[in-house]
C-alpha positions in Angstrom: 69.7 -6.3 96.3 73.3 -7.2 97.2 74.8 -5.5 100.2 78.4 -4.4 100.0 80.2 -5.4 103.2 83.7 -4.5 104.1 86.1 -6.7 106.0 87.0 -5.0 109.3 90.6 -6.2 109.3 91.2 -5.0 105.8 89.8 -1.6 106.6 91.7 -1.1 109.8 94.9 -2.8 108.8 96.7 0.6 108.6 95.0 2.4 111.4 97.1 4.5 113.7 96.6 2.2 116.7 98.2 -0.7 114.7 101.7 1.0 114.7 104.5 -0.8 116.5 104.9 0.3 120.1 108.1 1.9 121.4 109.0 -1.4 123.1 108.7 -3.2 119.8 110.8 -0.6 118.0 113.5 -0.9 120.7 113.6 -4.6 120.3 114.0 -4.3 116.6 116.8 -1.8 117.2 118.6 -4.2 119.6 118.3 -7.0 117.1 119.4 -5.0 114.1 123.1 -6.2 114.1 121.8 -9.8 113.9 119.4 -8.9 111.1 122.1 -7.1 109.1 124.6 -10.0 109.6 121.9 -12.4 108.4 121.3 -10.3 105.3 125.1 -10.3 104.6 125.1 -14.1 105.0 122.2 -14.6 102.6 123.8 -12.2 100.1 127.1 -14.2 100.2 125.1 -17.4 99.7 123.2 -16.0 96.8 126.4 -14.8 95.1 127.7 -18.4 95.2 124.5 -20.0 93.9 125.0 -19.6 90.2 128.5 -21.0 90.1 130.9 -23.4 91.9 132.0 -21.5 95.0 135.7 -20.5 94.8 138.0 -19.8 97.7 136.9 -16.2 97.9 133.2 -17.2 98.0 133.9 -19.8 100.7 135.8 -17.2 102.7 133.0 -14.6 102.3 130.4 -17.1 103.5 132.5 -18.3 106.4 133.1 -14.7 107.5 129.4 -13.9 107.2 128.5 -16.9 109.3 131.0 -15.8 111.9 129.5 -12.3 112.0 126.0 -13.8 112.5 127.2 -16.0 115.4 129.1 -13.0 116.9 126.0 -10.8 116.7 123.8 -13.5 118.2 126.2 -14.0 121.0 126.4 -10.3 121.8 122.7 -10.0 121.7 122.3 -13.0 124.0 125.0 -11.7 126.4 123.3 -8.3 126.5 119.9 -9.9 127.2 121.4 -12.0 129.9 123.0 -9.0 131.6 119.8 -7.0 131.8 117.6 -7.2 134.9 113.9 -7.0 135.2 112.4 -3.9 136.9 111.7 -4.1 140.5 114.6 -6.5 141.2 112.8 -9.6 140.0 115.0 -12.4 138.7 
């Protein structure tokens, strides 16, 4: 007789306790400008893949890179400006 056994991880993969925490959701929300800028950059690069990039493609890629760098800088500056609770450094 063969016993049917389930894999615990597969069964509980979508259990309620596996949802992201509020802190994780807040972190995703803070990083969303960087994520969206990265998506725009990938989109611009994909557009230029199937042909020789012209001046408009190059300008679009350059602007998308600048948006990624700006979003990363703003995120880093925001993170550097926050303090830990309790006055810890």
